[in-house]
N, C-alpha and C positions, 0 to 999 in steps of 0.2 A: 309097786307103779308109782306109790306115792313119791320114795325115796326117787326112783328115774325121774320125774316129774320135778323132784323139788335139787338134780342135781344138773339137770339141765338148764334150770332159772339162773342157777347159780351161775353155772359156765356164762350164759349169756348180758350177766351183769357184768363179768369179769371183761368178756369181748369189748361193751360196750365203754366201759370207762378206761380200754387200751385204747379203743378206737379215740373217744374224745382226748386225752393225753394226747397219743402222736399228733391229731389235728391242729391242736391247742400250740405244741410245740413248734412246729410247719406254720403256723398262721406268727408267729410271734418272729419265727425267725427272719421273715421277707420285711421290706424299709414299709414302714408308716408313708413316709413321702417318696413321691417321686419328682427325684430333680427335674427341671429341662436344664439344656443348655443352647448355648451359643457360640457361635464360629467368629473370632474376628473377624471385623472388613475394612477395605480404604473408604475415608474420608474427609471432607476438611474442616477442618477447627474455627472458629474463630472466638476469641476472650473478649470478652465486651464488659463496659460496665456501663453504669447508670447515673447520670450527675440531674439531681432534682433542681430545679430552679425558678426560674421567670424571665419571659420577655419586655424587654422595657426599650426606651429610647435611648440611643447612642451620647446625646446630650441634651439636655431639662434648662431652659433658661429660666429665672425668678425674673418677677421685675417687683423693682422696689421703689419707693417714692423718693425724692430728692425733698421732701419738706411734709412738715407731719402735717395732719388734720382730720379731715371726716370724708370719708367716702359721700361725694355729690351725687355720682348718678355712671353707672354702668351699660355700658352702650353694646357689649356684646357677649355672648354665652359661649357652657364648658363645648370644646367641639367644635368650634367656629376654626373657618382655615384663614389666617393671618398673616400680610405683609409687615415689611417692618415700615415702621410710621405708623401704624392704623393707632387710630386712639380705641384704648378699653374704656379706659374708666376719667372720669375729675374728681380732683380731690378742693373739698371747702376748706381754707386754709381758717383753722380760731385759734387765734395769736393770744400768746401768754400773758396778760395786764402787765405784769412788771416787766420785763423786757416791752411792753409794746410804749409802757409810763417811759420807761428809760432814752427809749429813742426819740419818743416824744422831747422830752427833756434834752437830748443831747443835741436837737434840733432847734432849739428856742438858742441853744446857749452858741451855737454857730451863729444864728443871728444876730447877737446882741455883741459876737465877738465881730462880725462883721461890718456891721453898725462903726461900730469904733474905728474899725480900718479902713473902713473909706471914709469917715473924717479927717484921720489923719491925714490920710494919701489926698485926699484935697487938699488940706493945707500947707502939706510940701510939695505942693506941686506946683501952689499960688509962688509959695518961696523958693521953689528953684525955677521958675520963670522968670523973678527978676533977681536973680544971683547970688540970693542969699544966702545958699546952703549947696553944698558939693554934691558931684553927680552920684558920686559914691550913696552917701546921706537917702540922695532919695530913690536910688536902685535899691536899697534896704527897704525902705519904706513903702516901695511896691511890691518887695517880693511879701511881703507880709499881708497886703493886700490881696495880692495870692491864693496866700494858702489860706486865708480866710472866706475866701469865697468855694476854693477849692473842699475844703472841711465841711460847709453850710450842704456843698453837694453829695458829698458822702453820706452826712447824717441825715437827710432826704429819702438817701436811695434806702439804708441801711432799714429807716421807717418804714419804706415800702416794702422791703423785704418780709417783714415780719409783721406788716397789715394786711399783704395784699398774695407774701408766694413770692412775688417778684420786684424787681427794681422798674420803672416806667409805668406802672400802672399795669403793664402785661401781666396777666399770670398762666400763658398760656405757658412757657418755659419750663415750670416746675408742678406747677396744681394738672397739669394734662399729660393723665399715664398712656403712651402707645406704647404697641410692639417694638422690639430692637431686633427682632431676626424675624424670617419667616418661619412657616409652620401651622401647626393647630394648639389652640386654645386646647392645654389638659387638664386645668383645674385655675377655678378662680375661687380661694376661699376667704371672702371676705366678701360683704352687701353692703347695699346700700344702707349709711347709715352710723356702719363701722368706725372707731374711729384709728387713726394707722401712725404709724412712727417710723420715721427716716432713716435712711442710713446713713450708722455714722462710725466713729471709730472704737466706741463702745455699745453698740448694739446692730445685730446685724436686718432691723428694720424689719418692717410687716410686708409679706409676699403676696401682691394683688394679683399677679397673674404667673403660670406655669405653661409655657412653650415649647413645643419641641416637635422636632421634624419627624416623622410617622413613618417614610420611607429608610428611615436609616435607625435598626433597629438592633440590637443586641440580646447576647444569652447570660446572664448573668446567674451560675449556681456555686456549686461547692461538690467537692471529691474528697473521698478516704485520704489519710496518709499512706496509708497501703499500695495506694493505686495510682497518686499525684508524680512519682516518679516514676511511672512510665508514659507518662504524656510531654509530647512535643507541639512547641507552636506550629500554627500551619497544621495540624492534623484535623480533619474532615470529622463534622459533630451531623449527626441527623437529630435534628430539634421534632419534636410531638408534642403538639397544644394539648391543654387539655380542653379549651372549648372550639377547637375544631377539631370534628373526629374524621379519620381515614387520611389525614394529609400530614405529609413531612417538610422541613423546611432543610435546606442544606445551608451548613454553617464551617466557617474555619476559627481553631482556638486561636486567640492572637491576645492570652494574658494568661498566665500562672502566678500564684499570688507566693511572693516569696518568705511568707509568716503564715501559720495555720492557726486556727484559732481555737481552740476547746467546745466541744459540743455536747452532754450528755453522755464523758467521759471519753467521747474519739476528738480526735484531732480531725479537722477540714479546712481546706486549701479552696478559694474564691478560684474559681476560673471565671472567663468570661468569653465571647464568641462573635463574631460579625456574623447578622443572617441576613441570607439571600432571601428577600422580598419578593413572592410571587405577586404579580398586579389581580387577580383575580382574587386574591385573599387582605381581608384588612386587616390589621393585627392594632389591638389595643394594648395600648400600654400596660405592664402590669401582669397578661395572660402567663397563667400558668406553666410551667412545659418543663420536659423531660431529654435532655443530649443524651443517645447513646454513643461513646465512642469504641470504635476496633482496640483495644491495647498488643491484642499480637494473632498474628493469623499463619495458619500452616496450610495449603494444600496437599493432599492426596498420601497421607500418612496412615497408620496400622491406626487403631482406636477397636475399643471396647465399651459397653453401655458403665457408668460410673457406678450404677446399683452392683454391679460383680464384683468390684472391689471389697477387699477387708485387708485390715491394717493390725501389725502384730501387737500388742499390748505391749512388749517391752523393748521391741526396737523399733517400733512404729513404722515399719518397714509395711508397702503395699506386697499384699501375694493373691493369689485366686486357688483355684483347685480345678483340676483339669483333668476330664474323663480318661479311665485307663482301660475302663469296661462298662460292664453294663450296670447302671449307678453305682457304679465304681470309682472314684476321685484322688487324688495325688495333691497334695500341697506344692504349688512352685511360689516361689517369690518373682516378685517384676519390677521393672523401673518405668515408671509413667515420666508425661511430660503436659503439657497444657492440657486443658479443660474447660468445658465451655457449660458444665452444671452437667451436662447430659451426656456427653462420650467425654473419653480421656483416650489420652496419644498413650499410645504403650509403646516404648524405645528398645527394650529389651525383655525378652523370659518367652512369650507368646511367636505363632506362626500362625498365619489364616487357615492353617487344618485343626488347628485343636480347639475340643469341645470345649468351652470354659462353662460352669456350674454354675444356674443361675438360685440366688441365695435365698432371695426372699420371693417366695411363689405367693403375692398377693394380687399383680395383673401382669398381663404378657408387656414385655420391652418391646416396643414395637421399631423395628429396624429394618428400614429403606428410605424409600422418595414418601413424600406425603400423598399422591396421589395411590401406591400399594396401600397403606396406611387404609388409607379410605374406605379400598374397596373389602378389606379385611372385614373394616367395621360393618358394611353392608352385609356382606357376608354371615359375618355374626348375630346381625337383628335379622 
């Protein structure tokens, strides 16, 4: 009896081992990952690029003094609306002592020369009246007298300019700083008591105020060299401002720089676009902005999600795997066109009936309209 039980137990162990081996083989023969598939579909693709930059006035006018001195009074504040001719500030002239002394000496010399010329003129006039000297000699003496008077007038005018800022004792011409155009005072970089320098051939001079028309704004940004060749003058831009949420401004590309500038190893080209300002939005100069440009657009084309693509390591050609049966796939090379970063155009190699393998099963690829995707999200929740 014991022998029978022993053989029965041994048989049970053998059968159990065989069953476990068969189960293990069958379980390993099945794929551990079940791949989802997606059909190509018809859609439109817009290839866009975004240029970062800022919105600035089309023209900024810098107001500089015509004479050096010290800011005596500032009458307006930054942000004020001005008209051409409005008084912004007044400069108090601080003359150079050496130049002032030289001008005063010139005046004195001119006075001495005029006194001498007057005596000679009076003496020669008396002689001319008596017929002692000729008419030509008298005319020469009168010319010397007139030149001496003019020299004294010029010397006095120079002295007044150095001492007061203008000739004739009126300082309004040079010392009054006025707006030269209509617009908004963007900046007054000086304060009362600051010393300013006049603009001349050797110095740009001190900027007292900057004026611009905020109704005429442009977008100024940069694009990469790989995309600048696809741009054209007159292209529409969509400008989004960092300081104004949910609002886009229309613009048109008006300038593309003929020369690029290397920044961080990449060549960037400057672009400008005229911005259409809405009356209900106040745009401040220098707002950071992004400009969206459509480089290429195709409607009603066959596309697949870009995540389904693979590229051959040797040839760098695009390919996908297409279902031939239940979890069975074959490799198929395809030709692709433009891409917007989400979907890619299929030029050849696939049809709408093909089922393309999804490679990375991290999260579902949403295909369809935004409303359908929202409904799927609500159902999953």
